[in-house]
C-alpha positions, 0 to 999 in steps of 0.5 A: 473529496474521497474518504481516506483510510489509514491501516496500521499493520503488524509489520515494521512501523514507527510512531514517526511513520504514523505521524508523517502519514496521518491527516485530519479526518482519516479513518484509522484502522489498526489491524491486529498487532498494528495496535501495539505501535499505534497505542504509543501515539496520541491518536485514537483509532476508529476501529481495531480488527484482527484475530488478536493472536499477536497483540501484546497490549490491552485493546482500547475499551472506547473504540469498536473492535472486530474480532476475527477467527484465527482460521480464515480465508483473508488476511487481517489487512484485507479484512481491514480494507473491507471494513474501510470500504463498508465505512465509505472509504475509497482511498487507502494507505497501509503502514506496517505492511512490510518487514518481518516475514517476506510472504506478508509483504508480498501478500500486501503487495497483492492486496494493493493490486487487487484493491486498485483493480477493484476501483479504489486507491491504495498505497503502502508506505514504509521508511524506504518505499512507497508501493503503488499499483495502476490498472488500465491507467496512468501515474505521474510521479514527481522527481525526488532526489536519490530515488529509484522507480521500479515497475513490474507487471502483476498477475498477467502480461501488461500491454502498452506500457509507457514510461516517459520522462525516465532515464530508461523510457518505454514506449507501448511495451508489452511487459511480461510478469516474468520479466524484471525489465522495469527495475531501478529506473530514475526520473530525468526531469521534474516528473515521470509518467507511467501508463498501461493500456491493459493490465496491472502494474506494481510501481515501487518507489525506493529511497536510496 
């Protein structure tokens, strides 16, 4: 069983969202001001990391802290993923990765795609969305009422894209990253399957 890492970032997050997603034995990393909301829970993080230019509460004294320089080439969230990998994690869930400045959300979507392309599992969850990525592989999603699925090629053209079990199916389609064809689809039966032969897809599940 893969070791799972929860990363709590400084975007929109709540105590309830944290409680809904944390499981026993998760390795928990608070990235910078993500510790602000996490400190309101009864949980103790495994690690706190960041440049701490935006944290408004005292850092924990009984938890390892990694201080990053303010000027750096990676985001606090990417540094958190790197620390999770160092600690043997192969599956990542990002909370507090959306909301606020859009470029931060987009950076985290890019990070999901990069992490998956490097062979790890990674999703990002907020109160309305689940962001996923697949690379040269497939994904099976269970039907959920009032939920739409959007699929985008990421980085380069995605070849051999299939969407089966959806209202708008695709069969071996070469999806261009400049083409929003895959937006706002829905699953017809119990499950929908998305696959790509060569390339990376970002898959966004939205609760309507």
